[in-house]
Rosetta silent file (secondary structure, phi, psi, omega in degrees, C-alpha in Angstrom):
SEQUENCE: VMLDFYGMELVNEQKAIFRRLDDNKPQYRNLNSSSHNYLRITRMLKNLGEMGFEHLKIGWLEFFFQEICITRLLPNCESSFFNYWSGTIYDDDVRAKFNQSCLRRIE
SCORE:     score description
SCORE:     0.000 S_00000001
   1 L     0.000  -46.574 -176.028   43.229  -94.242   73.212 S_00000001
   2 H   -70.840  -32.019  176.888   40.265  -92.300   71.856 S_00000001
   3 H   -60.737  -42.884  178.251   39.693  -90.570   75.194 S_00000001
   4 H   -62.569  -39.943  174.679   43.209  -89.155   74.934 S_00000001
   5 H   -55.511  -34.627 -179.984   42.425  -88.034   71.373 S_00000001
   6 L   -93.073    1.297 -178.978   39.505  -86.036   72.807 S_00000001
   7 L    80.341   27.877 -173.525   41.506  -84.684   75.731 S_00000001
   8 E  -130.827  166.433  170.190   39.919  -86.847   78.355 S_00000001
   9 E  -150.489  157.354  175.626   40.771  -89.814   80.518 S_00000001
  10 E   -90.136  116.794 -176.208   39.052  -92.467   82.573 S_00000001
  11 E   -92.744  -40.117 -178.249   40.197  -91.971   86.170 S_00000001
  12 E  -137.696  107.653 -177.923   38.200  -94.776   87.868 S_00000001
  13 L   -65.089  -43.124 -178.256   36.693  -97.525   85.776 S_00000001
  14 L   -61.696  -42.924  179.526   34.627  -99.038   88.537 S_00000001
  15 L   -91.054   -2.831  178.991   32.971  -95.674   89.495 S_00000001
  16 L    58.336   51.653 -177.464   33.004  -94.469   85.863 S_00000001
  17 E  -104.015  126.509 -178.777   34.794  -91.211   86.708 S_00000001
  18 E  -115.448  160.362  173.746   36.250  -89.219   83.777 S_00000001
  19 E  -151.851  162.104  175.314   38.304  -86.031   83.756 S_00000001
  20 E   -83.942  143.622  176.845   39.838  -83.648   81.238 S_00000001
  21 L   -67.420  151.654  179.358   43.501  -83.988   80.562 S_00000001
  22 L   -61.777  -34.856  179.297   45.700  -81.140   81.816 S_00000001
  23 L  -106.403   75.580 -173.528   46.795  -80.391   78.225 S_00000001
  24 L  -108.487   -5.090 -172.063   43.377  -80.558   76.605 S_00000001
  25 H   -57.415  -46.179  179.156   43.250  -77.303   74.689 S_00000001
  26 H   -64.272  -38.011 -178.482   44.051  -78.631   71.178 S_00000001
  27 H   -70.144  -40.449 -178.798   41.606  -81.524   71.542 S_00000001
  28 H   -69.996  -40.271  175.789   38.808  -79.398   72.982 S_00000001
  29 H   -58.295  -45.737  178.356   39.427  -76.762   70.306 S_00000001
  30 H   -61.531  -45.141 -178.876   39.081  -79.466   67.678 S_00000001
  31 H   -63.957  -37.269  179.092   35.808  -80.820   69.232 S_00000001
  32 H   -73.718  -29.505 -173.598   34.399  -77.317   69.338 S_00000001
  33 H  -100.238  -12.431 -175.243   35.386  -76.301   65.828 S_00000001
  34 L  -141.188  118.331 -176.898   34.773  -79.524   63.877 S_00000001
  35 H   -87.188    4.264 -174.866   31.781  -81.703   64.362 S_00000001
  36 H   -64.127  -16.685 -179.631   33.123  -84.584   62.302 S_00000001
  37 H   -88.268  -10.909 -174.685   33.982  -86.530   65.549 S_00000001
  38 H   -64.744  -40.889  178.287   30.395  -86.326   66.943 S_00000001
  39 H   -65.679  -36.396  177.322   29.199  -89.381   64.982 S_00000001
  40 H   -62.352  -47.069  178.758   32.303  -91.336   66.190 S_00000001
  41 H   -57.782  -44.786  174.935   31.355  -90.378   69.767 S_00000001
  42 H   -52.412  -50.187 -177.562   27.799  -91.617   69.179 S_00000001
  43 H   -61.811  -43.473 -179.525   29.126  -94.881   67.928 S_00000001
  44 H   -61.669  -43.921  178.374   31.525  -95.224   70.879 S_00000001
  45 H   -61.854  -44.838  177.477   28.700  -94.591   73.330 S_00000001
  46 H   -62.320  -40.567 -177.879   26.457  -97.170   71.642 S_00000001
  47 H   -66.499  -37.343  175.083   29.320  -99.621   71.593 S_00000001
  48 H   -55.381  -42.312 -178.602   29.922  -99.230   75.395 S_00000001
  49 H   -71.212  -39.749  178.916   26.339 -100.397   75.966 S_00000001
  50 H   -65.083  -30.993 -176.420   26.653 -103.285   73.510 S_00000001
  51 L   -93.230    9.448  173.280   29.814 -104.506   75.236 S_00000001
  52 L    88.365   16.968 -176.776   28.224 -104.414   78.715 S_00000001
  53 L  -115.168   46.225 -177.444   29.745 -101.132   79.880 S_00000001
  54 H   -62.801  -32.287  178.566   26.575  -99.076   80.241 S_00000001
  55 H   -63.083  -36.693  177.720   27.919  -97.677   83.569 S_00000001
  56 H   -66.979  -40.209 -179.238   30.914  -96.232   81.627 S_00000001
  57 H   -61.901  -44.741 -175.231   28.631  -94.770   79.033 S_00000001
  58 H   -71.254  -36.486  177.004   26.550  -92.982   81.660 S_00000001
  59 H   -62.406  -42.706 -177.633   29.754  -91.779   83.487 S_00000001
  60 H   -68.441  -40.494  177.418   31.125  -90.432   80.199 S_00000001
  61 H   -63.929  -41.462  175.501   27.818  -88.723   79.496 S_00000001
  62 H   -56.230  -44.341  176.811   27.863  -87.160   82.923 S_00000001
  63 H   -60.286  -46.456  178.053   31.368  -85.855   82.135 S_00000001
  64 H   -59.314  -45.779 -177.247   30.250  -84.531   78.758 S_00000001
  65 H   -57.226  -43.999 -179.718   27.289  -82.783   80.402 S_00000001
  66 H   -57.415  -50.924 -178.436   29.714  -81.083   82.860 S_00000001
  67 H   -68.983  -30.629 -178.891   31.997  -79.942   80.041 S_00000001
  68 H   -83.523  -49.677 -169.059   29.198  -78.855   77.728 S_00000001
  69 H  -100.963  -26.943 -177.260   26.617  -77.237   80.039 S_00000001
  70 H   -95.593  -59.888 -179.607   28.426  -76.366   83.286 S_00000001
  71 L   -79.363  -17.579 -177.637   31.975  -75.373   82.485 S_00000001
  72 L    62.143   25.967  178.191   30.973  -74.410   78.881 S_00000001
  73 L   -78.079  -22.865 -179.485   34.254  -75.779   77.591 S_00000001
  74 L  -127.803   51.263 -174.267   32.496  -77.802   74.847 S_00000001
  75 H   -63.005  -25.505 -176.460   29.485  -75.689   74.027 S_00000001
  76 H   -77.039   -7.605  176.085   29.348  -76.705   70.345 S_00000001
  77 H   -88.772   -6.094 -172.296   28.651  -80.375   71.417 S_00000001
  78 H   -53.585  -52.215 -175.443   25.402  -79.368   73.113 S_00000001
  79 H   -58.790  -44.403 -178.947   23.091  -80.248   70.236 S_00000001
  80 H   -67.807  -38.490  177.406   24.659  -83.723   69.731 S_00000001
  81 H   -54.829  -51.744 -176.564   24.615  -84.313   73.458 S_00000001
  82 H   -82.045  -27.923 -176.744   20.896  -83.743   73.833 S_00000001
  83 H   -92.192  -20.002 -175.310   19.801  -85.005   70.440 S_00000001
  84 H  -131.777  -57.960 -168.192   21.987  -88.098   70.062 S_00000001
  85 H   -61.786  -51.250 -178.251   24.409  -88.965   72.880 S_00000001
  86 H   -64.407  -23.155  176.024   21.986  -89.054   75.801 S_00000001
  87 H   -70.149  -10.282  179.985   19.646  -91.114   73.599 S_00000001
  88 H   -82.527   -5.254  175.068   22.152  -93.920   73.639 S_00000001
  89 L   -69.756  122.669 -172.798   21.202  -94.914   77.254 S_00000001
  90 L   -67.573  -50.712 -173.847   19.384  -98.155   76.735 S_00000001
  91 L   -69.855  122.567 -178.556   16.972  -98.217   79.696 S_00000001
  92 H   -56.193  -46.258 -178.216   14.052  -95.854   79.052 S_00000001
  93 H   -65.513  -43.724  178.841   13.637  -95.001   82.778 S_00000001
  94 H   -63.748  -43.067  177.923   17.358  -94.394   83.291 S_00000001
  95 H   -61.091  -45.603  178.936   17.532  -92.251   80.140 S_00000001
  96 H   -59.494  -48.715 -178.219   14.482  -90.201   81.242 S_00000001
  97 H   -63.421  -42.425  176.163   15.907  -89.631   84.718 S_00000001
  98 H   -56.784  -46.318 -178.738   19.301  -88.711   83.228 S_00000001
  99 H   -66.685  -42.915  176.009   17.770  -86.191   80.849 S_00000001
 100 H   -62.858  -36.516  178.334   15.605  -84.696   83.564 S_00000001
 101 H   -66.696  -42.448  177.729   18.550  -84.351   85.856 S_00000001
 102 H   -57.458  -51.072 -175.770   20.562  -82.630   83.127 S_00000001
 103 H   -62.473  -40.959  176.659   17.730  -80.211   82.317 S_00000001
 104 H   -58.835  -39.236 -175.860   17.202  -79.361   86.036 S_00000001
 105 H   -71.129  -21.087 -177.977   20.901  -78.459   86.395 S_00000001
 106 H  -103.588   -5.168  179.107   20.785  -75.988   83.538 S_00000001
 107 L   -78.332    0.000    0.000   17.494  -74.280   84.316 S_00000001
C-alpha cells in the first residue's frame, strides 16, 4: 500500500525488484517537494530488516539509488538516502559495499 502511495511497486518479491508506477508523477512530485515522508521511509526500511526482509530493503534501496542518482527523478531525496536510508542496512560489510557501489556509479 505504501509503495503505491510513493508511486512504486514491488515486481518480484524473491528477487527484490522494484519499479516506478506508470502514473507516478503526483507521488514523485510530492516526494521531491515535501520531505515529511522521508522519516516514514526510514522507519519502513528499518522495519523490513526487523521483520526479516533485509533483501527487500536492499532491493528498495537499489531502486531508490536508481531514481535519485541515475534517472534524477527524485533528486531531493539524495541527502536522506546517503545520510539515513543506506545506513539502515544491518550488516556493516554489506552496508559498506553497498555505499561504495553507489559512490562508484555516480563518480
